[in-house]
C-alpha positions as CSV (number, residue, x, y, z in Angstrom):
1,M,12.1,38.1,-19.8
2,D,15.1,37.4,-17.8
3,A,16.2,37.2,-14.2
4,K,15.9,40.8,-13.5
5,E,12.5,41.4,-15.1
6,I,11.3,38.7,-13.3
7,Q,11.6,39.6,-10.2
8,K,10.3,43.4,-11.3
9,Q,7.0,41.7,-12.2
10,L,6.6,39.7,-9.6
11,G,7.2,42.2,-7.0
12,L,4.2,44.3,-9.0
13,R,1.9,40.8,-8.9
14,L,3.0,40.5,-4.6
15,R,1.8,44.2,-4.2
16,E,-1.6,43.4,-6.5
17,L,-2.2,40.4,-4.1
18,R,-1.3,42.2,-1.0
19,L,-3.9,45.6,-1.7
20,M,-6.7,42.8,-3.2
21,K,-6.4,41.8,0.7
22,H,-6.0,45.1,1.8
23,L,-2.6,44.8,3.3
24,R,0.1,47.5,3.9
25,Q,3.7,46.3,4.0
26,E,4.2,46.5,7.5
27,D,0.7,44.5,8.3
28,L,3.3,41.7,6.7
29,E,5.4,41.9,10.0
30,K,2.3,39.6,11.9
31,W,3.8,36.8,9.6
32,D,7.4,37.5,10.8
33,F,8.5,39.1,7.7
34,S,10.0,42.4,8.1
35,Y,8.2,45.8,5.9
36,R,11.2,47.1,4.6
37,Y,12.9,43.5,3.1
38,Y,8.8,42.6,1.7
39,G,9.2,46.4,0.4
40,M,12.0,45.2,-1.5
41,V,10.9,42.0,-2.4
42,E,7.8,44.3,-4.2
43,R,10.3,46.7,-5.4
44,G,11.9,43.4,-7.7
45,L,15.0,44.5,-5.5
46,V,15.5,41.3,-4.0
47,N,15.5,37.9,-5.1
48,P,12.9,35.7,-2.4
49,S,13.8,32.3,-1.9
50,L,11.4,29.5,-2.5
51,D,10.7,29.4,1.6
52,T,9.3,33.0,1.1
53,L,7.4,32.3,-1.9
54,L,4.9,29.1,-0.4
55,R,5.4,31.6,2.7
56,L,3.7,34.8,1.0
57,C,1.2,32.4,-1.5
58,K,-0.1,30.7,1.5
59,I,-0.3,34.7,3.1
60,F,-2.5,35.7,0.0
61,D,-4.0,32.6,-1.0
62,V,-2.8,31.9,-4.3
63,N,-0.8,28.7,-5.7
64,L,2.7,29.1,-7.1
65,S,1.0,29.4,-10.3
66,E,-1.4,31.5,-9.3
67,L,1.3,33.6,-8.1
68,F,4.0,33.5,-11.8
69,R,0.8,34.2,-13.9
70,F,1.9,37.0,-15.2
71,L,4.6,34.4,-17.2
72,E,1.3,33.0,-19.2
73,I,0.3,36.7,-20.5
74,D,2.1,36.6,-24.1
75,G,5.2,35.9,-22.9
76,K,6.2,39.9,-22.0
77,P,4.5,41.9,-19.8
78,T,3.9,46.0,-21.0
79,D,3.6,48.8,-19.1
80,E,-0.2,49.1,-20.3
81,R,-0.9,46.1,-18.1
82,E,0.9,47.0,-15.8
83,A,-0.6,50.4,-15.0
84,V,-4.1,49.2,-15.5
85,A,-3.6,46.3,-13.0
86,L,-1.8,48.8,-10.5
87,Q,-5.2,50.6,-11.4
88,I,-7.2,48.3,-10.6
89,S,-5.7,47.3,-7.0
90,K,-6.0,50.7,-6.2
91,I,-9.9,50.9,-6.8
92,L,-10.1,47.6,-5.1
93,K,-7.8,49.2,-1.6
94,E,-10.0,51.9,-1.9
95,N,-12.9,48.9,-1.1
96,K,-15.6,52.1,-2.5
97,K,-18.6,49.8,-3.0
98,I,-19.5,52.9,-6.2
99,K,-16.2,53.0,-7.6
100,I,-16.3,48.3,-7.4
101,K,-19.7,48.6,-9.4
102,K,-18.4,50.4,-12.1
103,L,-15.4,48.6,-12.6
104,K,-17.4,45.5,-12.5
105,I,-20.2,47.1,-14.9
106,F,-17.4,48.2,-17.4
107,L,-15.2,44.3,-16.7
108,D,-18.7,42.3,-17.7
109,D,-19.4,44.7,-20.6
110,I,-15.6,44.3,-22.4
111,L,-15.8,40.2,-21.2
């Protein structure tokens, strides 16, 4: 996986974490992040500094290894995995109890 692909996957992971916290990009401004800059990070257009990554870890309550967990999945994420992760994030963001309950039942069944 090259650096550009890692940036893209990192952006997707950050989006997933942000949605799990029910935050909008604009909400990160209270932690001194420009929503425009953060949006570029999520789209994989910029290479965030280590300081930025550490600040984001604190906001999303994860450590660096959890932030980069996408690197551990068979070496290379697939489009299908990305699509599933985004769908799950969308369900969690909607925060509709019935959908979350159905998702949990489904995941319990396949795991």
